[in-house]
KOLKE-583880 format. One record per residue (C-alpha): residue number from 1; residue in one letter; x, y negated, z. Coordinates in pm, 1 decimal, m for minus. Each point is the difference from the previous one (the first is absolute). Layout:
REM KOLKE-583880
[node NUM, 'a', [X, Y, Z]]
...
REM end
This chain:
REM KOLKE-583880
[node 1, 'x', [508.3, m267.2, m227.2]]
[node 2, 'x', [342.4, m156.8, 22.8]]
[node 3, 'x', [133.8, 117.1, 334.9]]
[node 4, 'x', [308.9, m225.3, m14.4]]
[node 5, 'x', [m213.9, m309.5, m56.2]]
[node 6, 'x', [m246.4, 96.1, 272.5]]
[node 7, 'x', [290.6, 38.5, 243.6]]
[node 8, 'x', [136.5, m338.5, m110.6]]
[node 9, 'x', [m343.8, m147.7, 66.3]]
[node 10, 'x', [m12.8, 154.5, 345.5]]
[node 11, 'x', [344.0, m142.8, 75.1]]
[node 12, 'x', [m108.7, m348.6, m111.9]]
[node 13, 'x', [m154.6, m54.1, 344.4]]
[node 14, 'x', [326.4, 82.4, 176.0]]
[node 15, 'x', [257.6, 271.1, 51.5]]
[node 16, 'x', [m112.9, 354.7, 73.8]]
[node 17, 'x', [159.4, 340.3, 27.3]]
[node 18, 'x', [m113.3, 300.0, m202.5]]
[node 19, 'x', [m242.1, 136.5, 257.1]]
[node 20, 'x', [m172.7, m339.9, 27.9]]
[node 21, 'x', [m17.9, m24.9, m378.9]]
[node 22, 'x', [m163.9, 341.1, m28.9]]
[node 23, 'x', [m255.3, m88.1, 270.2]]
[node 24, 'x', [m68.7, m340.8, m161.1]]
[node 25, 'x', [m40.9, 161.2, m344.2]]
[node 26, 'x', [m242.5, 261.1, 126.9]]
[node 27, 'x', [m197.5, m263.4, 196.1]]
[node 28, 'x', [m14.5, m260.3, m279.7]]
[node 29, 'x', [m67.5, 250.1, m279.3]]
[node 30, 'x', [m231.2, 238.3, 188.4]]
[node 31, 'x', [m135.3, 185.8, m302.9]]
[node 32, 'x', [333.3, 28.6, m181.3]]
[node 33, 'x', [208.8, 312.1, 21.5]]
[node 34, 'x', [198.2, m28.3, 324.2]]
[node 35, 'x', [372.4, m52.9, m42.0]]
[node 36, 'x', [237.4, 267.1, 122.9]]
[node 37, 'x', [276.8, m123.1, 229.1]]
[node 38, 'x', [257.7, 133.6, m245.5]]
[node 39, 'x', [m154.8, m208.2, m277.9]]
[node 40, 'x', [14.6, m313.4, 214.8]]
[node 41, 'x', [366.7, 47.5, 86.6]]
[node 42, 'x', [100.3, 99.6, m354.4]]
[node 43, 'x', [m178.5, m308.3, m136.2]]
[node 44, 'x', [165.4, m223.8, 260.3]]
[node 45, 'x', [336.8, 141.9, m107.8]]
[node 46, 'x', [m67.7, m90.7, m363.9]]
[node 47, 'x', [m129.2, m344.5, 95.7]]
[node 48, 'x', [315.0, m60.8, 204.0]]
[node 49, 'x', [220.2, 128.6, m282.3]]
[node 50, 'x', [m174.4, m240.2, m239.5]]
[node 51, 'x', [48.1, m294.7, 236.8]]
[node 52, 'x', [m373.2, m48.5, 68.4]]
[node 53, 'x', [17.6, 79.8, 371.9]]
[node 54, 'x', [277.4, m14.4, 255.8]]
[node 55, 'x', [44.3, 144.7, 348.0]]
[node 56, 'x', [m131.9, m247.1, 256.2]]
[node 57, 'x', [93.8, 167.9, 325.5]]
[node 58, 'x', [m15.6, 323.8, 190.3]]
[node 59, 'x', [m228.4, 110.2, 278.2]]
[node 60, 'x', [m80.3, 307.3, 200.6]]
[node 61, 'x', [m352.1, m52.5, 144.4]]
[node 62, 'x', [33.4, 311.9, 215.5]]
[node 63, 'x', [82.7, 219.8, m299.1]]
[node 64, 'x', [274.9, 41.6, m253.7]]
[node 65, 'x', [186.3, m306.3, m121.1]]
[node 66, 'x', [m189.8, m172.7, m277.1]]
[node 67, 'x', [116.9, m250.1, m256.8]]
[node 68, 'x', [m235.3, m288.2, m71.9]]
[node 69, 'x', [m1.3, m143.5, m350.9]]
[node 70, 'x', [m83.9, m346.4, m127.0]]
[node 71, 'x', [m58.6, m144.7, m344.2]]
[node 72, 'x', [287.9, m173.5, m170.6]]
[node 73, 'x', [m51.7, m299.2, m228.2]]
[node 74, 'x', [14.1, 240.4, m292.3]]
[node 75, 'x', [m261.6, 214.1, 174.6]]
[node 76, 'x', [m232.8, m299.7, 37.0]]
[node 77, 'x', [51.9, m84.1, m369.1]]
[node 78, 'x', [m70.5, 361.4, m107.0]]
[node 79, 'x', [m315.4, 6.0, 211.7]]
[node 80, 'x', [m116.1, m332.8, m147.4]]
[node 81, 'x', [59.5, 127.7, m356.0]]
[node 82, 'x', [m195.9, 317.1, 70.8]]
[node 83, 'x', [m289.8, m190.0, 157.3]]
[node 84, 'x', [m28.5, m243.2, m291.2]]
[node 85, 'x', [18.3, 264.5, m273.6]]
[node 86, 'x', [m343.8, 100.4, m126.2]]
[node 87, 'x', [m50.6, 375.7, m11.8]]
[node 88, 'x', [m107.0, 107.7, m347.3]]
[node 89, 'x', [m297.7, 234.4, m17.0]]
[node 90, 'x', [116.4, 356.8, m44.3]]
[node 91, 'x', [31.7, 78.3, m371.3]]
[node 92, 'x', [m68.4, 371.7, 41.3]]
[node 93, 'x', [m256.5, 205.8, 182.7]]
[node 94, 'x', [200.8, 177.1, 267.7]]
[node 95, 'x', [m261.9, 179.4, 203.7]]
[node 96, 'x', [m25.7, 360.5, 108.2]]
[node 97, 'x', [m377.3, m40.9, m4.9]]
[node 98, 'x', [2.6, m100.7, m368.4]]
[node 99, 'x', [243.7, 278.6, m92.1]]
[node 100, 'x', [m208.7, 264.6, 178.0]]
[node 101, 'x', [m316.4, m106.3, m180.3]]
[node 102, 'x', [173.3, 13.4, m339.1]]
[node 103, 'x', [151.2, 341.1, 75.5]]
[node 104, 'x', [m331.1, 129.9, 136.6]]
[node 105, 'x', [m161.9, m92.8, m330.4]]
[node 106, 'x', [278.4, 175.3, m191.7]]
[node 107, 'x', [m8.0, 328.1, 189.8]]
[node 108, 'x', [m345.9, 24.3, 151.0]]
[node 109, 'x', [m355.1, 5.6, m119.6]]
[node 110, 'x', [m228.2, m300.6, 36.1]]
[node 111, 'x', [m161.6, 129.5, 319.9]]
[node 112, 'x', [335.0, 52.5, 171.9]]
[node 113, 'x', [119.7, m346.6, m102.0]]
[node 114, 'x', [m325.6, m149.4, 131.1]]
[node 115, 'x', [36.0, 192.8, 325.8]]
[node 116, 'x', [349.7, m141.1, 46.7]]
[node 117, 'x', [m122.3, m355.0, m67.5]]
[node 118, 'x', [m290.8, 38.7, 243.8]]
[node 119, 'x', [228.8, 140.8, 270.9]]
[node 120, 'x', [247.9, m282.5, m56.6]]
[node 121, 'x', [m279.5, m255.9, 19.0]]
[node 122, 'x', [m108.1, 149.5, 333.9]]
[node 123, 'x', [358.1, m21.2, 133.2]]
[node 124, 'x', [29.0, m362.7, m111.5]]
[node 125, 'x', [m335.9, m86.0, 157.3]]
[node 126, 'x', [105.0, 160.3, 329.6]]
[node 127, 'x', [326.5, m197.4, m1.0]]
[node 128, 'x', [m194.3, m318.2, m78.4]]
[node 129, 'x', [m215.3, 61.6, 309.2]]
[node 130, 'x', [310.7, 58.2, 215.0]]
[node 131, 'x', [158.7, m326.0, m115.3]]
[node 132, 'x', [m322.8, m192.4, 54.0]]
[node 133, 'x', [m10.5, 137.0, 355.2]]
[node 134, 'x', [360.9, m116.3, 53.3]]
[node 135, 'x', [m101.2, m353.4, m97.5]]
[node 136, 'x', [m285.5, 5.3, 250.2]]
[node 137, 'x', [202.3, 127.8, 296.4]]
[node 138, 'x', [21.5, m258.3, 279.6]]
[node 139, 'x', [374.5, 65.0, 24.3]]
[node 140, 'x', [59.1, m56.0, m373.7]]
[node 141, 'x', [273.0, m253.4, m66.6]]
[node 142, 'x', [15.1, m229.7, m299.5]]
[node 143, 'x', [270.4, 233.9, m135.4]]
[node 144, 'x', [m243.5, 293.8, 27.7]]
[node 145, 'x', [m281.5, m192.4, m170.5]]
[node 146, 'x', [214.8, m132.0, m286.0]]
[node 147, 'x', [145.7, 348.2, m62.8]]
[node 148, 'x', [m346.8, 158.1, 13.1]]
[node 149, 'x', [m137.4, m262.0, m242.0]]
[node 150, 'x', [282.5, 77.4, m243.4]]
[node 151, 'x', [m64.3, 375.7, 19.6]]
[node 152, 'x', [m378.1, m47.2, m24.3]]
[node 153, 'x', [34.9, m206.7, m318.2]]
[node 154, 'x', [209.9, 274.0, m160.0]]
[node 155, 'x', [m236.3, 274.1, 113.4]]
[node 156, 'x', [m291.7, m199.0, m137.4]]
[node 157, 'x', [173.0, m25.4, m337.6]]
[node 158, 'x', [69.1, 375.1, 4.2]]
[node 159, 'x', [m363.3, 70.4, 89.2]]
[node 160, 'x', [m124.1, m213.6, m290.3]]
[node 161, 'x', [239.3, 184.7, m232.2]]
[node 162, 'x', [m111.5, 338.5, 134.4]]
[node 163, 'x', [m363.3, m98.5, m57.5]]
[node 164, 'x', [54.1, m104.9, m363.0]]
[node 165, 'x', [224.4, 299.1, m68.6]]
[node 166, 'x', [m265.5, 238.8, 132.4]]
[node 167, 'x', [m238.3, m148.9, m255.2]]
[node 168, 'x', [256.0, 63.7, m277.8]]
[node 169, 'x', [123.4, 348.2, 93.1]]
[node 170, 'x', [m195.3, 188.9, m264.5]]
[node 171, 'x', [105.0, m238.0, m279.9]]
[node 172, 'x', [361.8, m0.6, 118.5]]
[node 173, 'x', [6.0, 379.3, 26.7]]
[node 174, 'x', [m138.8, 38.6, m355.2]]
[node 175, 'x', [262.1, m244.0, m132.8]]
[node 176, 'x', [286.2, 173.2, 181.5]]
[node 177, 'x', [m103.3, 342.1, m130.3]]
[node 178, 'x', [m85.7, m111.9, m354.4]]
REM end
C-alpha cells in the first residue's frame, strides 16, 4: 500500500489534520493495517517537503493545536498519476505461507508437511468464516464489505492452492529429496 498516496486521496475531499487522516484511513480501509500516528505525521512532513500538501490552517478542538493540510496542485497531479497507473501483477511470490510450505518440505517428512498444510487450511477456513460474518453484520458499511470481499478472494485463492499442494506433497517431497 502506498501510504502517501492514500493520504493524498483522503485529502482530496478537503483539508484535514493528522488525527483526522488517521481516523479516515482506519475507517475507509478497515481491514488494512492501521496507521500509527507517527507514520501519518512523518508522511505528511515528506508530502509537505515535496510540495504535495501545504498547511491549511490551525485548530485546537479542545486539545493540542493541530495543523490541517490540503492538497496542492502538484499533490492533485501526483494523485491523478497514481490513480491512472495500472498496477502490474507481482512478478515474484512473496508469501510467508508459500515459504513455510517449501521449507516444511525441505526439513520435514511428508506427514509433517501435510499436517502443516491441513492446519493452515483450517486457519484460512476459520478466517473466511469470520470475514463472511463481517459482511452479514447489520452494521457493516460498504467499506467493511469491500474490504472483506478483497480478503475473501485472497483467502479463497490460498485455499485452492493449499488444496492442490496437499495433493502434490508426496511428489514434491520426493523431488526435493532426490
